[in-house]
C-alpha positions as CSV (number, residue, x, y, z in Angstrom):
1,M,0.0,0.0,0.0
2,E,2.9,2.4,0.8
3,R,4.1,2.1,-2.8
4,A,0.7,3.0,-4.2
5,Q,0.6,6.0,-1.9
6,Q,4.0,7.1,-3.1
7,E,2.9,6.7,-6.7
8,L,-0.3,8.7,-6.1
9,M,1.6,11.5,-4.5
10,G,4.1,11.5,-7.4
11,V,1.3,11.8,-10.0
12,L,-0.3,14.6,-8.0
13,L,2.9,16.5,-7.8
14,E,3.7,16.0,-11.5
15,A,0.2,17.3,-12.4
16,L,0.7,20.4,-10.3
17,Y,4.2,21.0,-11.8
18,A,2.9,20.5,-15.4
19,R,0.2,23.1,-14.8
20,G,2.9,25.6,-13.6
21,L,1.6,25.6,-10.0
22,L,5.0,24.5,-8.5
23,S,8.4,25.7,-9.2
24,R,11.0,23.2,-10.5
25,A,12.9,23.4,-7.2
26,T,9.7,22.8,-5.1
27,Y,8.7,19.9,-7.4
28,L,12.1,18.2,-7.2
29,G,12.2,18.6,-3.4
30,A,8.8,17.2,-2.9
31,M,9.5,14.3,-5.2
32,D,12.7,13.6,-3.2
33,L,10.5,13.5,0.0
34,V,8.0,11.1,-1.7
35,R,10.8,8.8,-2.8
36,S,12.4,8.8,0.6
37,G,9.3,7.3,2.2
38,M,8.0,10.3,3.9
39,D,5.0,9.9,6.2
40,V,1.9,10.0,4.0
41,P,-1.0,12.4,5.1
42,A,-3.6,10.8,7.3
43,F,-6.4,10.9,4.7
44,F,-4.5,8.3,2.7
45,R,-4.2,5.9,5.6
46,Y,-7.9,5.3,6.3
47,P,-10.4,3.5,4.1
48,V,-13.5,5.3,3.1
49,C,-16.1,5.2,5.8
50,P,-19.6,4.1,4.8
51,A,-22.2,6.9,5.0
52,K,-24.1,5.4,7.9
53,E,-20.9,5.3,10.1
54,A,-19.9,8.8,9.0
55,E,-23.2,10.1,10.2
56,Q,-22.6,8.6,13.6
57,G,-19.0,9.9,13.8
58,G,-17.5,6.5,13.0
59,Y,-14.3,7.6,11.5
60,P,-11.2,6.1,13.2
């Protein structure tokens, strides 16, 4: 799963860079962090919570 998360972050960074929203230095630095196994944001760690559980505050 960690590899998939790294690939997803790489694709997102590449898309931002391609649209001119990141400088080259920022893009390269962020990609280095992704490749080094940085801690992935919490929203990538948890599965989607079913709507019924979400209404009851069932997020982990």
